[in-house]
C-alpha positions in Angstrom: 16.0 23.7 4.7 19.7 22.0 6.3 20.5 19.1 4.0 21.8 16.4 7.3 18.9 17.0 9.2 16.5 16.3 6.4 18.2 13.1 6.2 17.9 11.8 9.9 14.6 13.0 9.9 13.6 11.0 6.5 15.9 8.1 8.1 14.3 7.6 10.9 10.7 7.6 9.2 11.8 4.8 7.1 13.3 3.0 9.5 10.2 3.5 11.4 8.1 2.5 8.3 9.5 0.0 6.2 8.9 -3.1 8.5 6.1 -2.7 9.9 2.2 -2.8 8.4 1.4 0.7 7.8 3.1 1.4 4.4 6.4 3.3 4.7 5.4 5.4 1.1 2.7 7.3 2.3 5.2 8.3 5.3 7.9 9.4 3.2 5.6 11.5 1.3 4.1 13.4 4.6 7.6 13.4 5.2 9.5 14.8 1.8 6.4 16.9 1.1 7.1 18.9 5.0 10.1 19.1 3.8 10.0 20.6 0.7 12.9 17.6 -0.5 10.7 16.4 -3.7 11.9 15.3 -7.2 15.2 13.2 -8.8 17.3 13.6 -5.3 14.6 12.6 -3.1 13.8 9.8 -4.8 17.8 9.0 -4.9 17.9 9.2 -1.8 14.9 7.0 -1.0 17.7 4.7 -3.0 19.9 4.3 -0.2 18.0 4.6 3.0 16.2 1.6 1.1 19.1 -0.1 2.0 20.0 0.6 4.4 16.5 -0.4 6.5 17.5 -3.6 4.8 21.4 -3.9 5.7 19.3 -4.1 9.3 17.4 -6.9 9.0 20.3 -9.1 7.3 21.9 -7.7 10.7 19.0 -8.7 13.0 18.6 -11.9 11.7 22.2 -12.8 11.1 22.1 -16.1 13.4 19.8 -17.4 11.6 20.5 -16.7 7.7 24.2 -18.5 8.9 21.6 -21.6 10.4 20.9 -22.0 7.0 23.9 -21.2 5.0 25.7 -23.4 7.4 22.6 -26.3 6.5 23.0 -25.7 2.7 26.8 -26.0 3.1 26.5 -28.7 5.3 28.8 -26.8 8.0 28.2 -28.3 11.9 26.6 -25.7 13.5 28.2 -24.0 16.4 28.1 -26.1 19.8 25.3 -23.2 21.7 23.4 -23.4 17.8 20.9 -25.7 17.1 21.4 -27.3 13.9 19.4 -27.6 10.8 18.7 -30.3 8.3 20.1 -29.5 4.9 16.6 -30.4 3.3 14.8 -28.0 5.7 17.1 -24.8 5.0 17.7 -25.6 1.5 13.4 -25.4 0.8 13.5 -22.4 3.0 15.9 -20.7 0.5 13.9 -22.3 -2.0 10.7 -20.8 -0.3 11.4 -17.2 -0.8 12.9 -17.2 -3.7 10.2 -18.8 -5.2 8.0 -15.9 -2.9 9.9 -13.0 -4.8 9.0 -14.0 -8.0 5.7 -12.5 -8.5 5.6 -9.4 -8.1 9.4 -8.7 -8.9 8.0 -9.9 -13.2 4.8 -7.6 -12.9 7.0 -4.4 -11.0 9.0 -4.5 -14.1 6.3 -5.6 -16.7 4.1 -2.4 -15.5 7.0 -0.2 -13.4 5.5 2.5 -15.3 1.8 1.8 -15.4 2.1 1.7 -12.1 4.3 5.1 -11.2 2.4 7.0 -14.2 -1.6 5.9 -12.7 -1.1 5.2 -8.9 1.4 7.6 -7.3 -0.6 10.2 -6.6 -1.9 11.1 -3.1 -5.1 9.9 -3.7 -4.7 6.0 -4.7 -2.0 6.4 -1.6 -4.3 7.3 1.2 -7.0 4.0 -0.9 -4.6 2.1 -0.5 -4.3 2.6 3.4 -7.2 2.2 4.5 -8.4 -0.3 1.7 -5.0 -2.6 3.5 -6.0 -1.4 7.1 -9.8 -3.2 6.9 -8.2 -5.9 4.8 -6.0 -6.3 8.7 -9.1 -6.6 10.5 -11.0 -9.0 8.2 -8.5 -11.3 7.7 -7.4 -10.7 11.8 -11.0 -12.1 12.3 -11.9 -14.5 9.6 -8.0 -16.2 9.3 -7.6 -20.4 9.1 -6.4 -22.2 11.9 -2.4 -22.0 12.1 -0.1 -24.4 11.1 3.2 -23.4 10.4 5.2 -21.4 13.4 8.4 -21.5 12.7 9.2 -19.4 9.5 12.3 -21.9 7.8 9.3 -24.7 8.4 7.2 -23.1 5.2 6.3 -24.8 2.8 7.0 -24.1 -1.0 2.7 -23.9 -1.5 2.7 -21.5 1.4 5.4 -19.1 -0.4 4.1 -18.7 -2.9 0.9 -17.6 -2.3 2.8 -14.8 -0.1 4.7 -14.1 -3.3 0.7 -13.5 -5.1 0.0 -11.8 -2.1 3.2 -9.3 -2.1 2.3 -8.5 -6.0 0.0 -6.3 -3.4 2.4 -3.9 -2.7 3.3 -2.2 -5.8 0.4 -0.7 -5.2 1.4 2.5 -3.5 0.6 2.8 0.3 -0.8 -1.0 0.3 2.7 -1.5 2.7 5.6 -4.6 1.1 5.2 -6.0 4.7 1.1 -5.7 5.6 1.0 -7.6 2.3 3.1 -10.1 3.0 2.2 -10.6 6.8 -1.0 -11.2 5.6 -0.4 -13.3 2.7 1.4 -15.1 5.5 -1.8 -16.0 8.4 -3.9 -16.9 4.9 -1.6 -19.8 4.6 -2.3 -20.6 7.9 1.5 -19.3 9.7 1.1 -17.8 13.0 1.7 -13.9 13.5 5.6 -14.2 14.1 5.5 -16.9 11.4 4.2 -14.7 8.8 6.6 -11.3 10.5 9.6 -13.6 10.4 9.0 -14.5 6.5 8.5 -10.9 5.6 11.5 -10.3 7.0 13.7 -12.4 5.4 11.9 -12.1 2.0 12.3 -8.0 2.5 16.3 -9.0 1.6 15.6 -10.6 -1.7 13.3 -7.9 -3.1 14.2 -4.7 -1.4 18.1 -5.5 -3.0 17.3 -6.1 -5.9 14.2 -3.2 -6.2 17.4 -0.9 -4.3 20.2 -1.9 -6.6 18.1 -1.4 -10.3 16.8 2.4 -9.1 20.1 2.6 -8.3 20.9 1.6 -11.5 18.9 4.0 -13.1 19.4 6.8 -11.4 23.5 6.4 -11.0 23.9 9.7 -13.8 22.1 12.3 -11.1 24.4 10.9 -7.8 26.8 13.7 -6.8 30.1 13.1 -4.4 28.2 16.9 -2.8 25.7 14.7 -1.4 28.4 12.0 0.0 27.2 12.5 4.1 23.7 13.4 3.4 22.5 10.0 2.0 25.3 8.2 4.2 23.7 10.3 6.8 20.2 8.8 5.9 21.6 4.7 5.3 23.0 4.5 9.0 20.0 6.2 10.2 17.4 4.4 8.5 20.3 0.7 9.5 19.4 1.9 13.7 16.0 3.3 13.5 15.5 -0.3 11.5 17.3 -2.7 13.7 15.7 -1.4 16.6 11.8 -1.3 14.9 12.7 -5.4 14.2 12.8 -6.4 17.6 10.4 -4.1 19.2 8.0 -5.0 16.4 8.7 -9.0 16.8 8.2 -9.1 20.8 5.3 -6.7 20.5 3.4 -9.4 18.1 4.0 -12.2 20.2 1.1 -10.9 22.4 -1.2 -9.7 20.3 -2.1 -9.0 17.4 -1.9 -6.6 14.2 -5.5 -5.0 14.6 -3.1 -1.1 16.0 -1.4 -1.4 12.6 -5.3 -1.7 10.4 -6.6 1.6 12.8 -3.7 3.4 12.3 -3.2 3.2 8.6 -7.2 3.9 8.4 -7.1 6.4 10.9 -3.7 7.9 8.3 -5.1 7.2 5.2 -8.6 9.5 6.6 -6.5 12.3 7.6 -4.6 12.4 4.3 -7.6 12.8 2.6 -9.3 15.4 4.7 -5.4 17.1 4.2 -6.8 18.1 0.6 -9.5 17.9 0.8 -9.0 21.2 2.9 -6.3 22.7 -0.6 -2.7 21.1 1.2 -1.3 20.4 -1.8 0.5 16.5 -1.5 3.3 16.0 -4.1 4.3 12.0 -4.6 7.7 12.1 -6.2 
């Protein structure tokens, strides 16, 4: 199959699913199997499209990131921009760093065990379903909202969101779903929970991608440059559009629709396996 076509399809899948609470892993597994694109090269390609999606977050939130950085550096804000107190900016950045730690430590400690035991179709399908049910329960019983803006998050809230992100180490649980639900459980609004999840994705996905890139460096070839660049660009553009649409959606709706989608998708995977369809997980 044409490699550029494969790059476009997988870039679209990554961009569509990385930041929605639906698990990019599960969707990429199906897409890669359909395209018959698995193995070491597929693993390397996945790193590049994830980096593309990460760049989309930085691009979309560039003004707010700049606002935080200006406050930390003590620079005045542009006339049309609202200034941010240096103390709040430092607390926010420290909160993002604090939330990054739990999953980073556990990921390094249990990387091999996770890949050996959990990177299989059945656990991925089960995680999709369990995560969907968890979203429905959290939407129903979450505590009263006390934080409406991501930059106003407390360090305690950031820590517990970081703890919640550890669930994303289980393939199929979804990093986005884990952090957003963690945010709701600590009293963040829908928008603030999603925003903090996006901000936290920058160090999390960047660190994970660079670590994987270091490990797969010997597998990279100049012959793959066009394919990898295409996937990177497509994932970045699609992810940027999805982030904008997602932020507009959650201002008026709950996350329940994503929960039901996960449940249906998880059972669909189980049915495929039940009827003998082979699904390979890289």
